[in-house]
A tleap script that builds the chain and sets N, CA, C and O, in Angstrom:
source leaprc.protein.ff14SB
mol = sequence {
  NMET ASN GLY ALA ASN GLN ARG LEU ALA ALA
  LYS ARG GLY VAL GLY GLU ARG PHE ARG TRP
  LEU GLY HIE VAL ARG ASN VAL GLY GLU VAL
  VAL ALA ALA ALA ASP PHE VAL ALA LEU PRO
  SER SER HIE GLU GLY LEU PRO VAL SER ILE
  LEU GLU ALA MET ALA MET GLY ARG THR VAL
  VAL ALA THR ARG VAL GLY GLY VAL PRO GLU
  ILE VAL GLN ASP GLY VAL ASN GLY LEU LEU
  VAL PRO PRO ARG GLU PRO LYS ALA LEU ALA
  GLN ALA ILE GLU ARG LEU ALA ALA ASP GLY
  GLU LEU ARG HIE ARG LEU GLU LYS ALA ALA
  LEU GLU THR ILE ARG ARG ASP PHE SER MET
  GLU ARG MET VAL TYR ALA THR GLU LYS ILE
  TYR LEU GLU LEU ILE LYS GLU ASN SER GLU
  CCYS
}
set mol.1.N position { 99.290 145.377 57.797 }
set mol.1.CA position { 100.268 144.041 57.067 }
set mol.1.C position { 100.572 143.150 57.956 }
set mol.1.O position { 100.413 141.982 57.600 }
set mol.2.N position { 101.041 143.379 59.222 }
set mol.2.CA position { 101.742 142.679 59.795 }
set mol.2.C position { 100.764 141.662 60.440 }
set mol.2.O position { 101.024 140.486 60.693 }
set mol.3.N position { 99.619 142.298 60.658 }
set mol.3.CA position { 99.075 141.531 61.921 }
set mol.3.C position { 98.538 140.425 60.749 }
set mol.3.O position { 98.445 139.270 61.164 }
set mol.4.N position { 98.250 140.610 59.621 }
set mol.4.CA position { 97.760 139.523 58.517 }
set mol.4.C position { 98.840 138.445 58.721 }
set mol.4.O position { 98.627 137.268 59.015 }
set mol.5.N position { 100.251 139.141 58.480 }
set mol.5.CA position { 101.280 137.975 58.254 }
set mol.5.C position { 101.071 137.175 59.691 }
set mol.5.O position { 100.675 136.010 59.662 }
set mol.6.N position { 101.270 137.645 60.587 }
set mol.6.CA position { 101.551 136.909 62.142 }
set mol.6.C position { 100.197 136.246 62.341 }
set mol.6.O position { 100.206 135.287 63.113 }
set mol.7.N position { 98.897 136.619 61.721 }
set mol.7.CA position { 97.933 135.617 61.885 }
set mol.7.C position { 97.772 134.173 60.607 }
set mol.7.O position { 96.716 133.541 60.617 }
set mol.8.N position { 98.486 133.923 59.957 }
set mol.8.CA position { 98.763 133.775 58.901 }
set mol.8.C position { 100.141 132.163 59.293 }
set mol.8.O position { 100.242 131.012 58.869 }
set mol.9.N position { 101.024 133.136 60.423 }
set mol.9.CA position { 102.272 132.650 60.844 }
set mol.9.C position { 101.333 131.589 62.095 }
set mol.9.O position { 101.207 130.373 61.952 }
set mol.10.N position { 100.966 132.094 62.850 }
set mol.10.CA position { 100.168 131.022 63.755 }
set mol.10.C position { 99.422 130.430 63.245 }
set mol.10.O position { 99.527 129.356 63.838 }
set mol.11.N position { 98.462 130.272 62.316 }
set mol.11.CA position { 97.741 129.355 61.795 }
set mol.11.C position { 98.763 128.441 61.262 }
set mol.11.O position { 98.637 127.249 61.544 }
set mol.12.N position { 99.695 128.792 60.578 }
set mol.12.CA position { 100.236 127.472 60.460 }
set mol.12.C position { 101.321 126.948 60.809 }
set mol.12.O position { 102.154 126.484 60.030 }
set mol.13.N position { 101.412 126.983 62.177 }
set mol.13.CA position { 102.214 126.723 63.704 }
set mol.13.C position { 103.780 127.431 63.400 }
set mol.13.O position { 104.810 126.757 63.376 }
set mol.14.N position { 103.737 128.840 63.187 }
set mol.14.CA position { 104.885 128.778 62.920 }
set mol.14.C position { 105.439 130.160 63.309 }
set mol.14.O position { 106.492 130.636 62.887 }
set mol.15.N position { 104.480 130.807 64.276 }
set mol.15.CA position { 104.328 132.049 64.341 }
set mol.15.C position { 105.389 132.479 65.287 }
set mol.15.O position { 106.109 133.476 65.243 }
set mol.16.N position { 105.316 131.300 66.341 }
set mol.16.CA position { 106.648 131.833 66.933 }
set mol.16.C position { 108.625 131.489 66.979 }
set mol.16.O position { 109.515 131.501 67.830 }
set mol.17.N position { 108.483 131.195 65.392 }
set mol.17.CA position { 109.654 131.165 64.534 }
set mol.17.C position { 109.751 132.826 63.914 }
set mol.17.O position { 110.319 132.935 62.827 }
set mol.18.N position { 109.306 133.894 64.460 }
set mol.18.CA position { 109.320 135.010 64.015 }
set mol.18.C position { 109.591 135.948 65.799 }
set mol.18.O position { 109.333 135.643 66.964 }
set mol.19.N position { 110.148 136.998 65.204 }
set mol.19.CA position { 110.004 138.401 65.943 }
set mol.19.C position { 109.338 139.118 64.837 }
set mol.19.O position { 109.763 139.233 63.687 }
set mol.20.N position { 108.133 139.631 65.375 }
set mol.20.CA position { 107.628 140.839 64.507 }
set mol.20.C position { 108.173 141.941 65.546 }
set mol.20.O position { 107.993 141.993 66.762 }
set mol.21.N position { 109.004 142.936 64.575 }
set mol.21.CA position { 109.614 144.113 65.245 }
set mol.21.C position { 108.705 145.443 65.081 }
set mol.21.O position { 109.067 146.423 65.733 }
set mol.22.N position { 107.647 145.552 64.330 }
set mol.22.CA position { 107.405 146.538 63.804 }
set mol.22.C position { 107.837 147.448 63.196 }
set mol.22.O position { 108.572 147.328 62.216 }
set mol.23.N position { 107.392 148.675 63.755 }
set mol.23.CA position { 108.453 149.987 63.210 }
set mol.23.C position { 109.783 149.553 63.682 }
set mol.23.O position { 109.884 148.951 64.751 }
set mol.24.N position { 110.657 149.782 63.056 }
set mol.24.CA position { 112.528 149.998 63.349 }
set mol.24.C position { 112.750 150.889 63.278 }
set mol.24.O position { 112.120 151.275 62.293 }
set mol.25.N position { 113.510 152.011 63.821 }
set mol.25.CA position { 114.476 153.597 64.054 }
set mol.25.C position { 115.800 153.069 63.471 }
set mol.25.O position { 116.180 153.564 62.409 }
set mol.26.N position { 116.370 152.331 63.927 }
set mol.26.CA position { 117.782 151.838 63.462 }
set mol.26.C position { 117.858 150.335 62.864 }
set mol.26.O position { 117.928 149.271 63.478 }
set mol.27.N position { 117.823 150.565 61.587 }
set mol.27.CA position { 117.342 149.340 60.864 }
set mol.27.C position { 118.849 148.807 60.480 }
set mol.27.O position { 118.949 147.822 59.748 }
set mol.28.N position { 120.066 149.500 61.003 }
set mol.28.CA position { 120.931 148.786 60.630 }
set mol.28.C position { 121.783 148.020 62.382 }
set mol.28.O position { 122.937 147.617 62.244 }
set mol.29.N position { 121.378 147.943 63.300 }
set mol.29.CA position { 121.342 147.333 64.315 }
set mol.29.C position { 120.583 146.042 63.834 }
set mol.29.O position { 121.090 144.949 64.087 }
set mol.30.N position { 119.275 146.125 63.087 }
set mol.30.CA position { 118.647 144.039 62.793 }
set mol.30.C position { 119.237 143.898 62.346 }
set mol.30.O position { 119.903 142.943 62.747 }
set mol.31.N position { 119.933 144.800 60.605 }
set mol.31.CA position { 120.793 143.975 60.085 }
set mol.31.C position { 122.379 143.416 60.409 }
set mol.31.O position { 122.885 142.419 59.893 }
set mol.32.N position { 123.007 144.300 61.376 }
set mol.32.CA position { 124.178 143.620 62.199 }
set mol.32.C position { 123.602 142.646 62.898 }
set mol.32.O position { 124.487 142.316 63.688 }
set mol.33.N position { 122.807 142.078 63.072 }
set mol.33.CA position { 122.128 141.264 64.261 }
set mol.33.C position { 121.649 140.063 63.368 }
set mol.33.O position { 121.185 139.174 64.082 }
set mol.34.N position { 121.624 139.831 62.345 }
set mol.34.CA position { 120.972 138.782 61.232 }
set mol.34.C position { 122.177 138.189 60.792 }
set mol.34.O position { 123.175 138.902 60.690 }
set mol.35.N position { 122.225 137.007 60.523 }
set mol.35.CA position { 123.125 136.186 60.071 }
set mol.35.C position { 123.040 136.496 58.544 }
set mol.35.O position { 124.106 136.622 57.943 }
set mol.36.N position { 121.710 136.649 57.774 }
set mol.36.CA position { 121.446 137.086 56.757 }
set mol.36.C position { 120.346 137.881 56.045 }
set mol.36.O position { 119.520 138.065 56.939 }
set mol.37.N position { 120.004 138.302 55.220 }
set mol.37.CA position { 119.131 139.369 54.848 }
set mol.37.C position { 118.110 138.996 53.456 }
set mol.37.O position { 118.428 139.060 52.269 }
set mol.38.N position { 117.227 138.725 53.858 }
set mol.38.CA position { 115.945 138.089 52.706 }
set mol.38.C position { 115.356 139.744 51.832 }
set mol.38.O position { 114.884 140.713 52.426 }
set mol.39.N position { 115.577 139.624 50.331 }
set mol.39.CA position { 114.296 140.186 50.030 }
set mol.39.C position { 113.379 139.428 48.810 }
set mol.39.O position { 113.632 139.346 47.608 }
set mol.40.N position { 112.131 138.866 49.637 }
set mol.40.CA position { 111.585 138.097 48.558 }
set mol.40.C position { 110.447 138.785 47.448 }
set mol.40.O position { 109.374 138.337 47.045 }
set mol.41.N position { 111.384 140.453 47.050 }
set mol.41.CA position { 110.174 141.099 46.229 }
set mol.41.C position { 109.453 140.604 44.808 }
set mol.41.O position { 110.092 139.730 44.222 }
set mol.42.N position { 108.402 140.970 44.266 }
set mol.42.CA position { 107.882 140.614 43.052 }
set mol.42.C position { 108.360 141.741 42.318 }
set mol.42.O position { 108.243 141.502 41.116 }
set mol.43.N position { 108.945 143.095 42.575 }
set mol.43.CA position { 108.967 144.125 41.498 }
set mol.43.C position { 110.450 144.927 42.781 }
set mol.43.O position { 110.473 145.117 43.997 }
set mol.44.N position { 111.517 145.190 41.589 }
set mol.44.CA position { 112.180 146.184 42.306 }
set mol.44.C position { 113.159 146.897 41.385 }
set mol.44.O position { 113.632 146.408 40.359 }
set mol.45.N position { 113.420 148.173 41.895 }
set mol.45.CA position { 114.674 148.999 40.792 }
set mol.45.C position { 115.896 148.081 40.984 }
set mol.45.O position { 116.192 146.969 40.546 }
set mol.46.N position { 116.480 148.943 41.783 }
set mol.46.CA position { 118.083 149.000 42.010 }
set mol.46.C position { 118.004 148.928 43.810 }
set mol.46.O position { 118.375 149.986 44.318 }
set mol.47.N position { 117.708 148.177 44.507 }
set mol.47.CA position { 117.062 148.095 45.920 }
set mol.47.C position { 118.394 148.383 46.543 }
set mol.47.O position { 119.411 147.754 46.250 }
set mol.48.N position { 118.345 149.453 47.497 }
set mol.48.CA position { 119.945 150.142 47.800 }
set mol.48.C position { 119.686 148.997 49.437 }
set mol.48.O position { 120.737 148.602 49.941 }
set mol.49.N position { 118.747 148.686 49.927 }
set mol.49.CA position { 118.675 147.994 50.969 }
set mol.49.C position { 119.566 146.310 51.062 }
set mol.49.O position { 119.899 145.660 52.053 }
set mol.50.N position { 119.715 146.053 49.744 }
set mol.50.CA position { 120.588 145.064 49.461 }
set mol.50.C position { 121.987 145.491 49.453 }
set mol.50.O position { 122.750 144.789 50.116 }
set mol.51.N position { 122.519 146.576 48.790 }
set mol.51.CA position { 123.531 147.537 49.072 }
set mol.51.C position { 124.241 147.423 50.300 }
set mol.51.O position { 125.380 147.062 50.597 }
set mol.52.N position { 122.883 147.983 51.166 }
set mol.52.CA position { 123.495 148.716 52.398 }
set mol.52.C position { 123.778 147.114 53.232 }
set mol.52.O position { 124.306 147.316 54.326 }
set mol.53.N position { 123.659 146.363 53.088 }
set mol.53.CA position { 123.600 144.067 53.823 }
set mol.53.C position { 124.646 144.316 53.661 }
set mol.53.O position { 125.534 144.668 54.437 }
set mol.54.N position { 124.614 144.102 52.331 }
set mol.54.CA position { 126.032 143.576 51.831 }
set mol.54.C position { 127.127 144.780 51.869 }
set mol.54.O position { 128.268 144.375 51.646 }
set mol.55.N position { 127.020 146.070 52.087 }
set mol.55.CA position { 128.056 147.019 52.972 }
set mol.55.C position { 128.515 146.681 53.993 }
set mol.55.O position { 129.611 147.059 54.406 }
set mol.56.N position { 127.440 145.590 54.820 }
set mol.56.CA position { 127.351 145.497 56.485 }
set mol.56.C position { 128.210 143.697 56.817 }
set mol.56.O position { 128.357 143.006 57.825 }
set mol.57.N position { 128.630 143.534 55.209 }
set mol.57.CA position { 128.780 142.006 55.508 }
set mol.57.C position { 127.810 140.700 55.317 }
set mol.57.O position { 128.017 139.487 55.304 }
set mol.58.N position { 126.975 141.297 55.216 }
set mol.58.CA position { 125.663 140.539 55.254 }
set mol.58.C position { 125.414 140.220 54.144 }
set mol.58.O position { 125.212 140.950 53.174 }
set mol.59.N position { 125.412 138.033 54.277 }
set mol.59.CA position { 124.693 137.620 52.710 }
set mol.59.C position { 123.440 138.120 52.443 }
set mol.59.O position { 122.730 138.271 53.437 }
set mol.60.N position { 122.900 138.462 51.221 }
set mol.60.CA position { 121.776 138.117 50.726 }
set mol.60.C position { 121.260 137.762 49.761 }
set mol.60.O position { 121.564 138.013 48.595 }
set mol.61.N position { 120.129 136.921 50.315 }
set mol.61.CA position { 118.827 136.152 49.154 }
set mol.61.C position { 117.932 136.923 48.543 }
set mol.61.O position { 117.212 137.784 49.050 }
set mol.62.N position { 117.994 136.629 47.589 }
set mol.62.CA position { 116.839 137.546 46.749 }
set mol.62.C position { 115.859 137.556 45.724 }
set mol.62.O position { 116.104 136.519 45.107 }
set mol.63.N position { 115.061 138.013 45.268 }
set mol.63.CA position { 115.041 137.373 44.113 }
set mol.63.C position { 115.248 137.880 42.774 }
set mol.63.O position { 115.389 139.066 42.476 }
set mol.64.N position { 115.258 136.617 41.778 }
set mol.64.CA position { 116.022 138.097 40.741 }
set mol.64.C position { 114.404 138.469 39.984 }
set mol.64.O position { 113.491 137.843 39.445 }
set mol.65.N position { 114.657 139.542 40.256 }
set mol.65.CA position { 113.959 140.763 39.203 }
set mol.65.C position { 114.446 142.219 39.623 }
set mol.65.O position { 115.247 142.585 40.483 }
set mol.66.N position { 113.502 143.069 38.502 }
set mol.66.CA position { 114.659 144.245 38.217 }
set mol.66.C position { 116.055 144.158 38.232 }
set mol.66.O position { 116.695 143.282 37.650 }
set mol.67.N position { 116.640 145.290 39.061 }
set mol.67.CA position { 118.260 145.090 39.008 }
set mol.67.C position { 118.564 144.668 40.242 }
set mol.67.O position { 119.169 145.250 41.143 }
set mol.68.N position { 118.110 143.653 40.201 }
set mol.68.CA position { 118.607 142.666 41.436 }
set mol.68.C position { 119.543 141.918 40.864 }
set mol.68.O position { 120.533 141.920 41.596 }
set mol.69.N position { 119.677 141.403 40.093 }
set mol.69.CA position { 120.819 140.462 39.515 }
set mol.69.C position { 122.133 141.113 39.009 }
set mol.69.O position { 123.165 140.472 38.813 }
set mol.70.N position { 121.926 143.130 38.718 }
set mol.70.CA position { 123.214 143.569 38.891 }
set mol.70.C position { 123.734 143.728 39.494 }
set mol.70.O position { 124.756 144.304 39.122 }
set mol.71.N position { 123.594 143.334 41.417 }
set mol.71.CA position { 124.084 143.410 42.292 }
set mol.71.C position { 124.416 142.353 42.989 }
set mol.71.O position { 125.424 142.379 43.694 }
set mol.72.N position { 123.559 141.166 42.898 }
set mol.72.CA position { 123.615 140.119 43.332 }
set mol.72.C position { 124.252 138.800 42.334 }
set mol.72.O position { 123.530 138.622 41.353 }
set mol.73.N position { 125.364 137.924 42.392 }
set mol.73.CA position { 125.556 136.701 41.260 }
set mol.73.C position { 124.914 136.037 42.091 }
set mol.73.O position { 124.788 136.457 43.241 }
set mol.74.N position { 124.419 134.963 41.723 }
set mol.74.CA position { 123.831 134.267 42.220 }
set mol.74.C position { 124.839 133.192 42.569 }
set mol.74.O position { 125.598 133.039 41.612 }
set mol.75.N position { 125.144 132.357 43.621 }
set mol.75.CA position { 126.121 131.542 44.336 }
set mol.75.C position { 127.241 132.411 44.403 }
set mol.75.O position { 127.955 131.960 45.299 }
set mol.76.N position { 127.649 133.206 44.022 }
set mol.76.CA position { 129.049 133.972 44.100 }
set mol.76.C position { 128.897 135.418 45.190 }
set mol.76.O position { 129.627 135.764 46.120 }
set mol.77.N position { 128.108 135.819 44.840 }
set mol.77.CA position { 128.095 136.861 46.270 }
set mol.77.C position { 126.712 136.933 47.287 }
set mol.77.O position { 126.752 137.834 48.125 }
set mol.78.N position { 125.729 136.226 47.284 }
set mol.78.CA position { 124.717 135.845 47.326 }
set mol.78.C position { 123.866 134.568 46.959 }
set mol.78.O position { 124.339 133.572 46.412 }
set mol.79.N position { 122.281 134.761 47.409 }
set mol.79.CA position { 121.978 133.743 46.747 }
set mol.79.C position { 120.238 134.694 45.695 }
set mol.79.O position { 119.602 135.677 46.075 }
set mol.80.N position { 120.051 133.937 44.546 }
set mol.80.CA position { 118.748 134.363 44.055 }
set mol.80.C position { 118.026 133.713 43.551 }
set mol.80.O position { 118.492 132.959 42.697 }
set mol.81.N position { 116.704 133.676 43.788 }
set mol.81.CA position { 115.873 132.749 43.761 }
set mol.81.C position { 114.709 133.428 42.635 }
set mol.81.O position { 115.082 134.492 42.141 }
set mol.82.N position { 113.395 132.939 42.202 }
set mol.82.CA position { 112.712 132.960 41.041 }
set mol.82.C position { 111.947 134.134 42.166 }
set mol.82.O position { 112.261 134.173 43.355 }
set mol.83.N position { 110.990 134.978 41.596 }
set mol.83.CA position { 109.833 135.669 42.362 }
set mol.83.C position { 108.908 134.669 42.578 }
set mol.83.O position { 108.972 133.564 42.039 }
set mol.84.N position { 108.264 134.931 43.155 }
set mol.84.CA position { 106.955 133.861 43.662 }
set mol.84.C position { 106.946 132.461 43.689 }
set mol.84.O position { 106.077 131.633 43.416 }
set mol.85.N position { 108.269 132.366 44.134 }
set mol.85.CA position { 108.740 130.729 44.501 }
set mol.85.C position { 108.530 130.594 45.769 }
set mol.85.O position { 109.683 130.675 46.192 }
set mol.86.N position { 107.883 130.448 46.654 }
set mol.86.CA position { 108.163 130.348 48.044 }
set mol.86.C position { 109.119 129.201 48.541 }
set mol.86.O position { 109.765 129.444 49.560 }
set mol.87.N position { 109.265 128.097 47.992 }
set mol.87.CA position { 109.529 127.044 48.331 }
set mol.87.C position { 110.940 127.091 47.735 }
set mol.87.O position { 111.577 126.069 47.990 }
set mol.88.N position { 111.427 127.765 47.200 }
set mol.88.CA position { 112.773 128.338 46.355 }
set mol.88.C position { 113.449 129.259 47.168 }
set mol.88.O position { 114.631 129.036 47.431 }
set mol.89.N position { 112.856 130.321 47.637 }
set mol.89.CA position { 112.600 131.097 49.196 }
set mol.89.C position { 113.298 130.272 50.094 }
set mol.89.O position { 114.496 130.339 50.369 }
set mol.90.N position { 112.427 129.460 50.548 }
set mol.90.CA position { 112.554 128.966 51.955 }
set mol.90.C position { 113.829 127.663 51.469 }
set mol.90.O position { 114.688 127.483 52.332 }
set mol.91.N position { 113.929 127.004 50.481 }
set mol.91.CA position { 115.395 126.112 50.293 }
set mol.91.C position { 116.418 126.973 50.316 }
set mol.91.O position { 117.407 126.458 50.837 }
set mol.92.N position { 116.662 128.612 49.792 }
set mol.92.CA position { 117.739 129.569 50.037 }
set mol.92.C position { 118.277 129.650 51.317 }
set mol.92.O position { 119.404 129.461 51.774 }
set mol.93.N position { 116.634 130.148 52.040 }
set mol.93.CA position { 117.008 130.382 53.310 }
set mol.93.C position { 117.478 129.147 54.115 }
set mol.93.O position { 118.286 129.459 54.989 }
set mol.94.N position { 117.164 127.717 54.049 }
set mol.94.CA position { 117.190 127.067 54.541 }
set mol.94.C position { 119.079 126.506 54.969 }
set mol.94.O position { 119.632 126.326 56.054 }
set mol.95.N position { 119.562 126.386 53.581 }
set mol.95.CA position { 121.053 126.232 53.038 }
set mol.95.C position { 121.179 127.591 53.737 }
set mol.95.O position { 120.471 127.637 54.743 }
set mol.96.N position { 121.797 128.586 53.523 }
set mol.96.CA position { 122.143 130.084 54.518 }
set mol.96.C position { 122.171 129.334 56.076 }
set mol.96.O position { 123.237 128.915 56.526 }
set mol.97.N position { 121.269 129.250 56.614 }
set mol.97.CA position { 120.889 128.926 57.748 }
set mol.97.C position { 121.895 127.546 58.008 }
set mol.97.O position { 122.245 127.561 59.188 }
set mol.98.N position { 122.292 126.724 57.500 }
set mol.98.CA position { 122.910 125.622 57.700 }
set mol.98.C position { 124.114 125.557 57.398 }
set mol.98.O position { 124.809 124.765 58.035 }
set mol.99.N position { 124.641 126.261 56.481 }
set mol.99.CA position { 125.929 126.635 55.896 }
set mol.99.C position { 126.972 127.714 56.169 }
set mol.99.O position { 127.307 128.578 55.360 }
set mol.100.N position { 127.499 127.543 57.551 }
set mol.100.CA position { 128.501 128.973 58.207 }
set mol.100.C position { 129.001 129.102 56.938 }
set mol.100.O position { 128.722 130.210 56.481 }
set mol.101.N position { 129.813 128.207 55.962 }
set mol.101.CA position { 130.866 128.186 55.240 }
set mol.101.C position { 130.841 129.261 54.210 }
set mol.101.O position { 131.582 130.205 53.933 }
set mol.102.N position { 129.708 128.775 53.733 }
set mol.102.CA position { 128.746 129.530 52.620 }
set mol.102.C position { 128.437 131.241 53.103 }
set mol.102.O position { 128.672 132.168 52.328 }
set mol.103.N position { 127.992 131.405 54.216 }
set mol.103.CA position { 127.568 132.547 54.257 }
set mol.103.C position { 128.904 133.223 54.448 }
set mol.103.O position { 129.146 134.336 53.981 }
set mol.104.N position { 129.904 132.393 55.269 }
set mol.104.CA position { 131.095 133.924 55.142 }
set mol.104.C position { 131.679 133.949 53.495 }
set mol.104.O position { 131.989 135.009 52.951 }
set mol.105.N position { 131.776 132.576 52.791 }
set mol.105.CA position { 132.118 132.804 51.554 }
set mol.105.C position { 131.412 134.132 51.036 }
set mol.105.O position { 132.098 135.124 50.790 }
set mol.106.N position { 130.123 134.139 50.885 }
set mol.106.CA position { 129.386 134.721 50.040 }
set mol.106.C position { 129.428 136.608 50.799 }
set mol.106.O position { 129.308 137.675 50.197 }
set mol.107.N position { 129.626 136.362 52.146 }
set mol.107.CA position { 129.709 137.704 52.444 }
set mol.107.C position { 131.052 138.252 52.245 }
set mol.107.O position { 131.139 139.269 51.558 }
set mol.108.N position { 131.947 137.817 52.662 }
set mol.108.CA position { 133.737 138.003 51.810 }
set mol.108.C position { 133.016 138.555 50.183 }
set mol.108.O position { 132.970 139.760 49.935 }
set mol.109.N position { 132.556 137.639 49.299 }
set mol.109.CA position { 132.803 138.397 47.906 }
set mol.109.C position { 131.664 139.601 47.873 }
set mol.109.O position { 131.813 140.539 47.089 }
set mol.110.N position { 130.738 139.547 48.589 }
set mol.110.CA position { 129.288 140.779 48.945 }
set mol.110.C position { 130.519 141.926 49.017 }
set mol.110.O position { 130.679 142.756 48.122 }
set mol.111.N position { 131.506 141.831 50.425 }
set mol.111.CA position { 131.863 143.214 50.735 }
set mol.111.C position { 132.794 143.485 49.325 }
set mol.111.O position { 132.834 144.612 48.831 }
set mol.112.N position { 133.507 142.384 48.757 }
set mol.112.CA position { 134.436 142.630 47.659 }
set mol.112.C position { 133.521 143.512 46.533 }
set mol.112.O position { 134.051 144.449 45.935 }
set mol.113.N position { 132.346 143.205 46.333 }
set mol.113.CA position { 131.638 144.260 45.416 }
set mol.113.C position { 131.209 145.222 45.759 }
set mol.113.O position { 131.177 146.282 45.134 }
set mol.114.N position { 130.839 145.011 46.739 }
set mol.114.CA position { 130.365 146.881 47.067 }
set mol.114.C position { 131.812 147.683 46.990 }
set mol.114.O position { 131.890 148.573 46.143 }
set mol.115.N position { 133.116 147.381 47.940 }
set mol.115.CA position { 133.612 148.007 47.357 }
set mol.115.C position { 134.384 148.307 46.005 }
set mol.115.O position { 135.133 149.251 45.753 }
set mol.116.N position { 134.103 147.539 45.425 }
set mol.116.CA position { 134.971 147.180 43.767 }
set mol.116.C position { 133.979 148.123 43.009 }
set mol.116.O position { 134.503 149.128 42.529 }
set mol.117.N position { 132.526 147.953 42.806 }
set mol.117.CA position { 131.240 148.427 42.096 }
set mol.117.C position { 130.525 149.895 42.665 }
set mol.117.O position { 130.029 150.921 42.198 }
set mol.118.N position { 130.785 149.349 43.829 }
set mol.118.CA position { 129.793 150.904 44.181 }
set mol.118.C position { 130.346 151.380 45.363 }
set mol.118.O position { 129.504 151.255 46.252 }
set mol.119.N position { 131.574 151.961 45.861 }
set mol.119.CA position { 131.892 152.788 46.324 }
set mol.119.C position { 131.668 154.136 45.423 }
set mol.119.O position { 131.114 154.259 44.330 }
set mol.120.N position { 132.397 155.259 46.406 }
set mol.120.CA position { 132.172 156.278 46.276 }
set mol.120.C position { 132.868 156.758 44.976 }
set mol.120.O position { 132.385 157.390 44.036 }
set mol.121.N position { 133.656 156.469 45.095 }
set mol.121.CA position { 134.635 156.624 44.091 }
set mol.121.C position { 134.836 156.261 43.053 }
set mol.121.O position { 135.582 156.765 42.214 }
set mol.122.N position { 133.941 154.968 42.946 }
set mol.122.CA position { 133.827 154.439 41.243 }
set mol.122.C position { 132.641 155.439 40.909 }
set mol.122.O position { 132.746 156.098 39.874 }
set mol.123.N position { 131.273 155.634 41.885 }
set mol.123.CA position { 130.435 156.217 41.403 }
set mol.123.C position { 130.452 157.807 40.898 }
set mol.123.O position { 129.713 158.242 40.015 }
set mol.124.N position { 131.279 158.460 41.511 }
set mol.124.CA position { 131.540 159.858 40.999 }
set mol.124.C position { 132.539 159.495 39.859 }
set mol.124.O position { 132.530 160.390 39.014 }
set mol.125.N position { 133.360 158.530 39.563 }
set mol.125.CA position { 133.820 158.904 38.198 }
set mol.125.C position { 132.928 158.284 37.233 }
set mol.125.O position { 132.736 158.855 36.159 }
set mol.126.N position { 132.203 156.867 37.570 }
set mol.126.CA position { 131.187 156.593 36.599 }
set mol.126.C position { 130.039 157.959 36.294 }
set mol.126.O position { 129.573 158.171 35.174 }
set mol.127.N position { 129.797 158.578 37.200 }
set mol.127.CA position { 128.761 160.014 36.680 }
set mol.127.C position { 129.467 161.114 36.150 }
set mol.127.O position { 128.837 162.053 35.662 }
set mol.128.N position { 131.140 161.109 36.200 }
set mol.128.CA position { 132.109 162.245 35.931 }
set mol.128.C position { 132.179 162.313 34.521 }
set mol.128.O position { 131.915 163.221 33.734 }
set mol.129.N position { 132.711 160.823 34.326 }
set mol.129.CA position { 132.633 160.229 32.601 }
set mol.129.C position { 131.790 160.512 32.230 }
set mol.129.O position { 131.974 161.381 31.378 }
set mol.130.N position { 129.818 160.034 32.502 }
set mol.130.CA position { 129.246 160.476 31.864 }
set mol.130.C position { 128.701 162.032 31.242 }
set mol.130.O position { 128.245 162.324 30.137 }
set mol.131.N position { 128.956 162.840 32.423 }
set mol.131.CA position { 128.749 164.604 32.146 }
set mol.131.C position { 130.020 164.795 31.129 }
set mol.131.O position { 129.752 165.468 30.134 }
set mol.132.N position { 131.256 164.344 31.219 }
set mol.132.CA position { 132.099 164.545 30.245 }
set mol.132.C position { 131.693 164.207 29.042 }
set mol.132.O position { 131.962 165.053 28.190 }
set mol.133.N position { 130.994 163.022 28.569 }
set mol.133.CA position { 130.814 162.410 27.131 }
set mol.133.C position { 129.618 163.036 27.002 }
set mol.133.O position { 129.174 162.577 25.950 }
set mol.134.N position { 128.919 163.718 27.385 }
set mol.134.CA position { 127.701 164.412 26.831 }
set mol.134.C position { 128.018 165.914 26.591 }
set mol.134.O position { 127.364 166.590 25.797 }
set mol.135.N position { 129.411 166.564 27.569 }
set mol.135.CA position { 129.718 167.627 27.060 }
set mol.135.C position { 130.401 167.326 25.749 }
set mol.135.O position { 129.912 168.000 24.842 }
set mol.136.N position { 131.246 166.632 25.411 }
set mol.136.CA position { 131.823 166.458 24.459 }
set mol.136.C position { 130.749 166.363 23.073 }
set mol.136.O position { 130.725 167.134 22.113 }
set mol.137.N position { 130.163 165.544 23.241 }
set mol.137.CA position { 128.792 165.290 22.368 }
set mol.137.C position { 128.099 167.039 21.837 }
set mol.137.O position { 127.971 167.424 20.674 }
set mol.138.N position { 127.835 167.634 22.809 }
set mol.138.CA position { 127.146 168.772 22.967 }
set mol.138.C position { 128.060 169.619 22.279 }
set mol.138.O position { 127.307 170.227 21.519 }
set mol.139.N position { 129.381 170.102 22.039 }
set mol.139.CA position { 130.256 170.790 21.959 }
set mol.139.C position { 130.866 170.493 20.435 }
set mol.139.O position { 131.732 171.147 19.854 }
set mol.140.N position { 130.092 169.200 19.918 }
set mol.140.CA position { 131.161 168.783 18.432 }
set mol.140.C position { 129.676 169.014 17.258 }
set mol.140.O position { 129.393 168.868 16.069 }
set mol.141.N position { 129.122 169.412 18.416 }
set mol.141.CA position { 127.178 169.912 17.388 }
set mol.141.C position { 127.686 171.418 16.668 }
set mol.141.O position { 126.900 172.070 15.981 }
savepdb mol mol.pdb
quit
């Protein structure tokens, strides 16, 4: 797929604006070097890649699909765009590239979201709560 994307980018005269990395062993290093992360999916569940990027203090721009809006709140801790609308995605990317203050505000909110809603303690508590409720329901039968 990268070959086709590279040819298309070259044909449109923007190929030199991209770094085509190929296989990457340590994705964390790439994310750490990025100003922000984009996930323009047309289908998603609850993408761990967004959680990881936010935990690393990166702003996320993503499409409003699947479980993404459960993580990213548009304009609060990231940016959401409609799926299959490249112009909207490009505008959001341009906005993040041009506005360092916005990125910084969204990064801080993203970290807070991860700490508040996706910490290990919170996930263990929520899982334990479900199990305890199931045990209670089954013992009442």
